[in-house]
C-alpha positions as a printed NumPy array, in Angstrom:
array([[  0.   ,   0.   ,   0.   ],
       [  2.868,   2.32 ,   0.877],
       [  4.44 ,   1.678,  -2.534],
       [  1.12 ,   2.411,  -4.248],
       [  0.779,   5.685,  -2.364],
       [  4.313,   6.663,  -3.382],
       [  3.511,   5.82 ,  -6.99 ],
       [  0.337,   7.944,  -6.957],
       [  2.22 ,  10.818,  -5.341],
       [  5.056,  10.553,  -7.859],
       [  2.632,  10.568, -10.781],
       [  0.845,  13.611,  -9.358],
       [  4.206,  15.347,  -8.909],
       [  5.131,  14.701, -12.552],
       [  1.761,  16.083, -13.693],
       [  2.28 ,  19.224, -11.592],
       [  5.731,  19.68 , -13.138],
       [  4.308,  19.13 , -16.618],
       [  1.609,  21.738, -16.097],
       [  4.299,  24.306, -15.375],
       [  6.458,  23.218, -18.332],
       [  3.624,  23.331, -20.864],
       [  2.47 ,  26.658, -19.449],
       [  5.708,  28.241, -20.678],
       [  6.558,  26.156, -23.758],
       [  4.488,  24.743, -26.622],
       [  3.871,  21.022, -26.953],
       [  5.933,  20.715, -30.137],
       [  8.875,  22.643, -28.668],
       [  9.325,  20.236, -25.739],
       [ 11.016,  16.897, -26.353],
       [ 10.944,  14.079, -23.837],
       [ 14.628,  14.806, -23.157],
       [ 13.741,  18.444, -22.421],
       [ 10.913,  17.395, -20.117],
       [ 13.083,  14.898, -18.226],
       [ 15.921,  17.399, -17.845],
       [ 13.685,  20.224, -16.597],
       [ 11.772,  17.862, -14.312],
       [ 15.089,  16.462, -12.965],
       [ 13.994,  12.877, -13.538],
       [ 15.042,  10.029, -15.791],
       [ 13.181,   9.962, -19.094],
       [ 12.269,   6.339, -18.434],
       [ 10.268,   7.389, -15.387],
       [  7.97 ,   9.521, -17.555],
       [  7.545,   6.635, -20.   ],
       [  6.81 ,   4.327, -17.072],
       [  3.904,   6.443, -15.855],
       [  2.578,   7.873, -19.145],
       [  3.933,   5.678, -22.015],
       [  4.587,   8.66 , -24.337],
       [  4.787,  12.454, -24.516],
       [  1.211,  12.536, -25.787],
       [  0.109,  10.331, -22.886],
       [  1.828,  12.727, -20.5  ],
       [  0.19 ,  15.723, -22.159],
       [ -3.263,  14.126, -22.034],
       [ -2.81 ,  13.319, -18.339],
       [ -1.968,  16.97 , -17.702],
       [ -5.072,  18.118, -19.595],
       [ -7.309,  15.67 , -17.722],
       [ -5.883,  16.874, -14.424],
       [ -6.562,  20.484, -15.442],
       [-10.105,  19.576, -16.489],
       [-10.817,  18.021, -13.102],
       [ -9.731,  21.262, -11.438],
       [-11.89 ,  23.4  , -13.718],
       [-15.032,  21.339, -13.179],
       [-14.441,  21.286,  -9.407],
       [-13.931,  25.051,  -9.277],
       [-17.016,  25.75 , -11.356],
       [-19.381,  23.261,  -9.79 ],
       [-18.827,  23.661,  -6.067],
       [-21.296,  25.022,  -3.501],
       [-24.267,  22.989,  -4.762],
       [-26.136,  23.647,  -1.501],
       [-26.738,  27.296,  -2.496],
       [-30.092,  28.536,  -3.87 ],
       [-30.395,  28.177,  -7.65 ],
       [-29.55 ,  31.742,  -8.732],
       [-26.654,  32.063,  -6.283],
       [-25.353,  28.704,  -7.482],
       [-25.276,  29.992, -11.07 ],
       [-23.304,  33.042,  -9.899],
       [-20.909,  30.799,  -7.965],
       [-20.416,  28.561, -10.991],
       [-19.538,  31.488, -13.256],
       [-17.271,  33.093, -10.667],
       [-15.452,  29.788, -10.12 ],
       [-15.02 ,  29.366, -13.862],
       [-13.506,  32.848, -14.184],
       [-11.236,  32.364, -11.199],
       [ -9.918,  29.151, -12.706],
       [ -9.258,  30.763, -16.096],
       [ -7.582,  33.747, -14.428],
       [ -5.227,  31.704, -12.265],
       [ -4.569,  28.767, -14.633],
       [ -4.358,  30.516, -17.98 ],
       [ -2.211,  28.007, -19.866],
       [ -4.354,  25.078, -18.748],
       [ -7.54 ,  26.971, -19.62 ],
       [ -6.272,  27.812, -23.116],
       [ -5.378,  24.169, -23.692],
       [ -8.753,  22.9  , -22.502],
       [-10.959,  25.241, -24.532],
       [ -8.793,  25.317, -27.67 ],
       [ -8.669,  21.535, -27.928],
       [ -4.941,  21.052, -27.413],
       [ -2.414,  20.405, -30.153],
       [ -3.827,  20.563, -33.667],
       [ -6.956,  18.491, -34.216],
       [ -6.593,  15.802, -31.581],
       [ -9.844,  13.876, -31.244],
       [ -9.055,  12.723, -27.719],
       [ -8.27 ,  16.237, -26.517],
       [-11.42 ,  17.526, -28.22 ],
       [-13.392,  14.799, -26.439],
       [-11.957,  16.002, -23.129],
       [-12.96 ,  19.574, -23.97 ],
       [-16.457,  18.436, -24.914],
       [-16.662,  16.609, -21.594],
       [-15.863,  19.858, -19.797],
       [-18.634,  21.628, -21.711],
       [-21.142,  18.952, -20.772],
       [-20.085,  19.13 , -17.111],
       [-20.518,  22.919, -17.089],
       [-23.9  ,  22.614, -18.834],
       [-25.01 ,  20.03 , -16.262],
       [-23.918,  22.32 , -13.411],
       [-25.756,  25.29 , -14.919],
       [-28.856,  23.179, -15.569],
       [-28.869,  22.045, -11.927],
       [-28.633,  25.677, -10.864],
       [-31.248,  26.998, -13.287],
       [-33.717,  24.115, -13.439],
       [-32.886,  21.875, -10.485],
       [-31.939,  18.967, -12.74 ],
       [-29.277,  18.099, -15.311],
       [-31.377,  15.953, -17.664],
       [-32.856,  18.709, -19.803],
       [-34.522,  18.815, -23.215],
       [-32.412,  19.386, -26.382],
       [-33.604,  22.984, -26.785],
       [-32.602,  23.942, -23.235],
       [-29.267,  22.148, -23.616],
       [-28.57 ,  23.984, -26.877],
       [-29.374,  27.302, -25.225],
       [-26.839,  26.6  , -22.484],
       [-24.286,  25.2  , -24.948],
       [-24.447,  28.326, -27.112],
       [-23.778,  30.416, -24.021],
       [-20.867,  28.201, -22.886],
       [-19.207,  28.362, -26.326],
       [-19.54 ,  32.135, -26.321],
       [-18.065,  32.29 , -22.829],
       [-15.026,  30.296, -23.93 ],
       [-14.142,  32.84 , -26.611],
       [-14.862,  35.811, -24.357],
       [-12.793,  34.441, -21.494],
       [ -9.86 ,  33.645, -23.783],
       [ -9.884,  37.285, -24.839],
       [-10.289,  38.456, -21.228],
       [ -7.238,  36.611, -19.905],
       [ -5.187,  37.996, -22.791],
       [ -6.54 ,  41.53 , -22.293],
       [ -7.779,  41.816, -18.701],
       [ -9.337,  45.234, -19.139],
       [-12.409,  44.269, -17.103],
       [-12.358,  43.198, -13.467],
       [-13.451,  39.662, -12.672],
       [-16.547,  41.028, -10.933],
       [-17.54 ,  43.02 , -14.027],
       [-16.841,  40.068, -16.286],
       [-18.943,  37.818, -14.065],
       [-21.885,  40.218, -14.104],
       [-21.661,  40.545, -17.888],
       [-21.693,  36.777, -18.328],
       [-24.524,  36.381, -15.812],
       [-26.655,  38.856, -17.759],
       [-25.819,  37.1  , -21.031],
       [-26.816,  33.79 , -19.438],
       [-30.063,  35.39 , -18.288],
       [-30.772,  36.328, -21.892],
       [-30.098,  32.763, -23.021],
       [-32.36 ,  31.347, -20.3  ],
       [-35.166,  33.775, -21.175],
       [-34.862,  32.765, -24.842],
       [-35.195,  29.109, -23.814],
       [-38.263,  29.939, -21.709],
       [-39.864,  31.817, -24.604],
       [-39.436,  28.821, -26.898],
       [-40.255,  26.216, -24.254],
       [-42.253,  27.408, -21.188],
       [-41.472,  24.099, -19.462],
       [-38.047,  25.635, -18.754],
       [-38.72 ,  28.924, -16.935],
       [-35.725,  31.159, -16.299],
       [-34.762,  31.582, -12.629],
       [-35.927,  34.757, -10.91 ],
       [-33.284,  37.486, -11.182],
       [-33.556,  38.724,  -7.59 ],
       [-30.396,  37.91 ,  -5.626],
       [-27.886,  39.327,  -3.213],
       [-24.512,  40.319,  -4.686],
       [-21.778,  37.715,  -4.518]])
């Protein structure tokens, strides 16, 4: 058991190192020799845990994704509207403090990599499910409501990419802008399908 714990800890340490390396250098610019040298480990150790550079990169992305979904989806005990605010604020905080990981997640990684795109799509679905729980009290929603939330999420990805490159707005202002845009999307869904009423806008400021 002790050996297993050491192995898990070592793998997590390598992922943490990799997140820092890929934050500063592109995937193509880093060879396995570069990674091993900068991580101060034998190259064989990386192959042992991840099989290849791509396997290492995918593990880093998956680790980043887990953080993003956790940040965005916490505080589920809050009332619906406050939960939506908390989800958006958590999403922005993650993007602000983990910019390289965020760019990788929402841009789909290196080139057109179907596995990385699948990871990104999984993040979108997790965010949609969190928003649906906050707005409607359930995650299994009709296609029209899902599409309304998906269109908002895709728009948020582009806006947040621009925001972390040009942080001219405060996080609070950015959150309020995105909340209002989400309100518009939810009202559009309600207009087309009254079975999905938009949450009441009254709230206390976060």
